[in-house]
SERO-4910 file (N, C-alpha, C, O; in steps of 0.05 Angstrom, whole numbers):
BEGIN
 pado doro    nc1    nc2    nc3   cac1   cac2   cac3    cc1    cc2    cc3    oc1    oc2    oc3
  Met    A     18    -23     -3     -1      1      1     18     22      0     35     22     18
  Pro    A     18     42    -17     33     67    -20     22     81      1     -2     80      9
  Gln    A     45    100     12     43    119     29     38    147     19     50    153     -2
  Ser    A     23    163     29     19    192     22     38    209     37     45    203     59
  Ala    A     44    229     24     63    250     29     45    266     58     21    263     60
  Pro    A     59    280     76     43    290     92     33    319     78     43    331     59
  Pro    A      7    326     95      1    350     81     16    374     82     29    378    103
  Thr    A     17    393     61     31    416     57     18    437     82     -6    433     86
  Pro    A     30    456     97     13    469    113     10    497     97     28    506     83
  Pro    A    -14    507    101    -27    532     90    -10    556     92      4    561    112
  Ala    A    -11    570     72      4    596     72      0    615     96     16    634     97
  Ser    A    -19    612    115    -23    627    137    -12    614    162    -19    623    184
  Thr    A      6    591    159     19    587    181     32    602    200     47    619    190
  Val    A     32    601    222     38    617    242     73    615    245     81    595    256
  Thr    A     89    632    238    115    637    241    118    653    266    102    670    274
  His    A    146    644    279    154    652    302    177    668    296    196    654    288
  Thr    A    181    698    299    207    710    287    221    720    311    240    735    306
  Ser    A    215    716    337    230    723    360    246    705    373    241    682    366
  Arg    A    265    706    391    279    692    405    264    672    429    276    656    442
  Ile    A    238    677    432    222    662    451    208    638    441    195    639    420
  Pro    A    210    615    455    198    588    449    171    594    442    160    614    450
  Arg    A    160    577    426    130    573    416    113    572    441     94    586    444
  Trp    A    123    553    460    104    551    482     97    577    501     76    582    513
  Arg    A    124    593    498    119    618    516    103    639    500     91    656    513
  Val    A    101    638    476     82    658    455     58    645    465     42    664    470
  Ala    A     47    623    470     23    616    474     15    623    500     -6    634    505
  Val    A     34    616    518     25    631    545     22    658    546      2    668    557
  Ala    A     41    674    535     36    703    534      7    710    522     -7    728    532
  Ile    A      1    694    501    -24    698    488    -48    698    503    -66    714    502
  Ala    A    -46    674    521    -67    668    541    -69    687    557    -91    698    559
  Ala    A    -45    695    572    -46    707    593    -53    737    584    -65    751    600
  Ala    A    -48    747    563    -58    775    553    -83    775    553    -96    792    566
  Ser    A    -94    754    539   -128    751    536   -138    755    566   -155    772    571
  Leu    A   -127    740    583   -143    738    611   -139    765    626   -157    773    641
  Val    A   -113    783    622   -110    805    630   -125    828    619   -133    845    634
  Val    A   -129    828    595   -147    845    582   -175    847    587   -189    868    588
  Gly    A   -181    816    593   -212    812    599   -213    824    625   -232    838    630
  Ala    A   -194    819    646   -197    824    671   -197    854    675   -212    863    693
  Leu    A   -181    872    658   -181    901    659   -209    910    650   -223    926    662
  Val    A   -214    900    633   -244    909    620   -263    909    643   -277    929    648
  Ala    A   -263    885    658   -282    887    674   -279    903    701   -298    913    712
  Val    A   -252    904    712   -245    925    732   -247    955    724   -253    973    739
  Thr    A   -242    957    699   -244    988    689   -275    991    689   -282   1011    702
  Ala    A   -294    978    678   -319    981    681   -332    989    710   -345   1009    715
  Ala    A   -325    972    724   -334    973    756   -323    996    764   -335   1009    782
  Gly    A   -295   1008    753   -282   1033    766   -297   1055    756   -297   1075    771
  Gln    A   -310   1056    735   -322   1080    719   -340   1094    735   -345   1117    727
  Arg    A   -354   1086    759   -375   1102    774   -360   1117    792   -373   1134    804
  Ala    A   -332   1115    796   -317   1133    813   -315   1162    800   -322   1167    777
  Glu    A   -307   1177    814   -306   1207    806   -284   1211    785   -263   1199    788
  Arg    A   -286   1226    767   -267   1227    747   -247   1251    758   -256   1266    776
  Pro    A   -222   1255    749   -205   1275    759   -214   1303    750   -220   1308    727
  Lys    A   -214   1321    769   -234   1345    767   -213   1364    746   -224   1378    729
  Ala    A   -185   1363    749   -168   1386    734   -153   1368    710   -147   1345    712
  Ala    A   -150   1382    690   -125   1373    667   -102   1368    682    -95   1384    699
  Glu    A    -87   1347    675    -65   1342    688    -46   1325    664    -56   1314    645
  Thr    A    -22   1326    668     -5   1310    652     13   1291    665     30   1304    678
  Leu    A     15   1274    667     37   1252    674     57   1245    655     54   1233    634
  Lys    A     78   1253    667    105   1248    645    120   1224    656    128   1226    679
  Leu    A    125   1204    641    140   1183    647    163   1171    626    167   1182    605
  Val    A    173   1154    631    194   1142    604    187   1113    607    184   1100    627
  Leu    A    184   1106    578    176   1078    570    203   1064    562    217   1076    545
  Glu    A    210   1038    573    233   1025    564    221   1004    545    206    986    554
  Leu    A    228   1006    518    217    980    497    234    967    489    253    977    477
  Asp    A    232    943    493    251    919    487    238    902    465    220    886    470
  Arg    A    248    907    440    228    890    416    238    864    417    225    847    404
  Phe    A    259    857    429    266    822    434    244    809    450    237    786    446
  Ala    A    234    825    469    219    810    492    191    811    481    175    802    497
  Asp    A    179    818    458    154    821    452    147    790    444    164    776    433
  Ala    A    122    781    449    112    759    438     95    761    413     74    774    412
  Arg    A    104    749    394     93    758    366     83    733    355     94    711    355
  His    A     53    740    341     38    723    331     39    732    299     25    749    289
  Asp    A     59    717    286     67    730    253     53    714    234     62    693    226
  Leu    A     37    720    227     17    708    200     37    712    176     54    731    176
  Asp    A     36    695    155     43    701    130     31    727    119      9    734    127
  Pro    A     45    744     98     76    745     96     91    751    122     79    764    139
  Gln    A    116    744    126    136    752    150    133    785    149    130    799    129
  Gly    A    134    792    176    139    819    181    110    831    191     95    813    199
  Asp    A    101    852    191     78    867    206     60    863    178     68    872    156
  Ser    A     38    850    182     16    847    158     -9    841    172     -7    828    193
  Pro    A    -34    849    162    -59    845    174    -59    816    187    -50    795    176
  Gly    A    -71    817    213    -77    789    227    -53    784    247    -54    769    266
  Asp    A    -30    801    240     -6    798    263    -12    809    290    -22    831    291
  Gln    A     -7    796    312    -11    810    338     17    813    347     37    801    337
  Val    A     17    830    369     43    832    382     37    837    415     20    853    423
  Phe    A     49    825    428     42    829    463     62    839    476     84    829    471
  Ser    A     62    858    492     89    876    501     81    875    530     57    874    537
  Asp    A    101    876    546    101    877    572    128    895    583    148    884    591
  Asp    A    127    920    582    147    939    581    152    955    608    131    963    620
  Ala    A    177    961    620    183    974    646    177   1003    638    183   1012    616
  Val    A    161   1019    661    162   1049    660    176   1057    680    177   1045    702
  Phe    A    191   1083    674    205   1096    696    194   1126    699    178   1136    684
  Asp    A    205   1138    720    197   1165    727    204   1183    706    215   1174    687
  Ser    A    199   1207    707    201   1225    683    229   1233    682    239   1243    662
  Arg    A    245   1227    706    279   1236    701    297   1208    695    321   1206    695
  Asn    A    274   1184    689    288   1160    678    309   1146    697    329   1135    690
  Arg    A    300   1149    723    315   1136    742    304   1113    762    317   1095    772
  Lys    A    280   1118    764    262   1099    780    242   1085    772    221   1097    767
  Arg    A    243   1057    770    221   1045    753    194   1048    775    194   1044    799
  Val    A    173   1056    759    147   1062    775    123   1041    763    100   1042    772
  Gly    A    129   1027    746    103   1008    739    113    994    710    137    994    703
  Arg    A     89    983    696     91    972    675     73    982    657     53    994    665
  Leu    A     77    979    629     61    979    605     54    953    592     72    938    584
  Leu    A     27    945    590     24    921    580      2    926    556    -21    934    559
  Thr    A     16    921    530      1    929    505     -7    902    489     10    884    489
  Gln    A    -31    900    475    -33    881    452    -37    899    423    -53    917    421
  Arg    A    -22    892    406    -26    906    381    -35    893    361    -19    875    355
  Ser    A    -56    895    345    -64    881    325    -64    890    298    -82    907    294
  Phe    A    -48    883    277    -42    896    254    -73    894    236    -87    873    235
  Gln    A    -79    916    224   -103    915    205    -91    918    176    -67    918    171
  Glu    A   -111    920    158   -105    929    130    -97    958    125   -107    976    138
  Gly    A    -82    962    110    -65    990    106    -47    994    130    -36    976    142
  Asn    A    -46   1018    136    -29   1025    156    -39   1031    187    -32   1048    204
  Arg    A    -57   1013    189    -73   1013    220    -65    994    234    -56    973    225
  Val    A    -67    999    259    -56    985    280    -77    990    303    -81   1013    309
  Leu    A    -91    966    316   -110    966    332    -94    961    361    -84    939    367
  Val    A    -93    982    377    -77    980    402    -98    979    428   -116    996    429
  Ser    A    -94    959    449   -107    962    472    -84    957    493    -64    945    487
  Gly    A    -88    966    518    -65    965    537    -76    978    565    -96    992    568
  Ala    A    -56    970    584    -61    981    616    -31    990    620    -11    978    614
  Leu    A    -32   1014    633     -6   1026    642    -12   1020    677    -29   1032    690
  Arg    A      4   1002    686      2    995    710     24   1014    728     49   1015    724
  Leu    A      9   1030    749     29   1044    767     21   1035    793      2   1020    797
  Gly    A     37   1045    812     37   1038    839     13   1050    855      8   1042    878
  Asp    A     -5   1072    839    -30   1082    856    -52   1073    839    -75   1081    844
  Gly    A    -47   1054    816    -70   1049    803    -64   1042    773    -41   1045    764
  Thr    A    -83   1033    757    -81   1028    728    -97   1047    709   -120   1055    711
  Ile    A    -82   1053    692    -98   1073    666   -100   1051    643    -82   1037    635
  Thr    A   -129   1052    635   -128   1034    609   -128   1050    586   -137   1073    586
  Leu    A   -119   1040    565   -114   1054    536   -128   1036    515   -130   1011    518
  Ala    A   -138   1049    494   -146   1038    469   -150   1054    449   -159   1077    453
  Gly    A   -142   1044    425   -147   1066    397   -134   1051    373   -123   1029    374
  Val    A   -137   1066    352   -124   1057    328   -107   1080    320   -113   1104    318
  Leu    A    -82   1066    314    -60   1083    307    -56   1076    274    -54   1054    264
  Val    A    -57   1104    260    -58   1105    232    -31   1118    225    -22   1136    239
  Asn    A    -19   1108    203      7   1119    191     24   1130    207     35   1152    203
  Gly    A     30   1113    232     44   1120    252     43   1139    273     62   1148    285
  Ala    A     17   1145    276      6   1167    295     14   1155    324     15   1131    328
  Thr    A     18   1173    341     27   1162    370      6   1168    394     12   1161    417
  Asp    A    -18   1180    387    -35   1186    404    -58   1163    408    -67   1154    387
  Ile    A    -67   1153    432    -89   1134    438   -105   1147    457    -97   1167    470
  Ala    A   -128   1136    460   -146   1145    480   -141   1134    511   -133   1110    512
  Val    A   -145   1145    530   -146   1139    557   -173   1131    563   -190   1148    566
  Thr    A   -181   1103    565   -206   1099    566   -219   1097    593   -243   1094    595
  Gly    A   -203   1099    616   -206   1096    642   -186   1087    658   -162   1088    650
  Gly    A   -192   1076    682   -175   1064    698   -181   1057    731   -204   1059    737
  Thr    A   -167   1051    746   -171   1045    773   -158   1059    795   -138   1072    790
  Arg    A   -169   1057    823   -161   1069    843   -154   1097    837   -175   1109    834
  Ala    A   -135   1111    835   -126   1138    832   -133   1148    809   -132   1172    806
  Tyr    A   -140   1131    789   -147   1136    761   -171   1132    751   -176   1133    727
  Ala    A   -190   1125    772   -216   1116    764   -229   1137    751   -226   1161    755
  Gly    A   -246   1125    734   -263   1151    709   -241   1164    693   -249   1182    678
  Ala    A   -218   1160    693   -199   1178    678   -206   1179    647   -214   1158    636
  Arg    A   -202   1200    634   -206   1202    603   -187   1220    599   -179   1234    618
  Gly    A   -177   1220    572   -152   1236    565   -138   1222    537   -151   1208    521
  Thr    A   -111   1229    534    -97   1219    512    -71   1210    526    -60   1221    545
  Tyr    A    -64   1188    511    -34   1173    517    -18   1183    493    -30   1180    471
  Arg    A      5   1194    492     22   1200    471     54   1188    482     62   1188    505
  Gln    A     66   1178    462     86   1161    466    107   1176    438    102   1181    415
  Ser    A    129   1179    452    154   1194    431    159   1171    409    154   1147    413
  Thr    A    169   1181    390    182   1164    368    209   1164    373    223   1147    362
  Lys    A    220   1182    389    248   1189    383    261   1181    416    253   1192    437
  Pro    A    281   1161    416    288   1152    442    306   1173    456    320   1188    442
  Ile    A    305   1174    479    317   1190    496    346   1180    505    365   1194    514
  Val    A    346   1156    500    376   1142    506    384   1129    479    366   1117    466
  Ala    A    407   1131    470    413   1122    443    412   1090    445    420   1078    465
  Ile    A    404   1080    425    397   1051    421    426   1036    415    439   1045    396
  Val    A    435   1018    429    459   1008    419    456    975    417    451    961    436
  Gly    A    459    965    391    455    935    390    426    925    395    408    932    380
  Asp    A    422    909    414    404    895    420    388    908    446    369    897    457
  Gln    A    401    933    453    390    940    481    364    952    474    357    960    451
  Pro    A    349    951    500    319    968    498    326    991    492    350    997    493
  Gly    A    305   1012    482    307   1036    474    290   1049    498    274   1033    510
  Arg    A    292   1072    506    277   1089    522    265   1118    510    277   1138    501
  Tyr    A    238   1113    514    219   1139    500    204   1150    519    192   1136    535
  Ala    A    202   1176    518    182   1195    534    160   1191    529    155   1192    505
  Leu    A    138   1186    547    112   1184    545     95   1204    560    104   1208    583
  Glu    A     74   1216    554     59   1232    567     29   1218    568     20   1207    548
  Val    A     15   1220    592    -13   1215    595    -30   1241    600    -27   1250    622
  Met    A    -45   1254    584    -56   1281    588    -83   1274    598    -98   1263    582
  Phe    A    -92   1280    621   -122   1275    628   -132   1304    628   -120   1325    632
  Gly    A   -158   1298    621   -176   1322    615   -204   1316    625   -213   1293    629
  Pro    A   -219   1340    630   -245   1336    637   -262   1322    627   -285   1322    636
***
């Protein structure tokens, strides 16, 4: 009896482009889904709290490590529709000295130059939730709420595209970010 050749994988096979083992990517995707779901539930509960009364700007520094991202990369290789990237990055005070929190994000690449972003900026006194669509390299997304000190928050999250510390080789880059709260 002749044996048949194994089936050829479809063109949309998931490829893994980072240095992270596949099982870690799967765990990161599952964990990020749980975190995003929990943040939505917690944020919805926190919306009943009073919003910040005055406009205020929170200035911080974000350390981006592109090699630590968990990536779900569909064909074609590189950023293309359907790809997802999950990040967990350190956040420092405005003087870039003391670590004050973490930024968790999920980016989903869409048709054209659009990227759907959701995230949570976890700080010592609460969490700020973020959501939006970045088009053509835009850097602003909406502050959609928060917990504890940031309950009911609204405003804009803006991240600089220029590093404040020179990037050398595989080192993470550090970028200024602002969270602008509005009434």
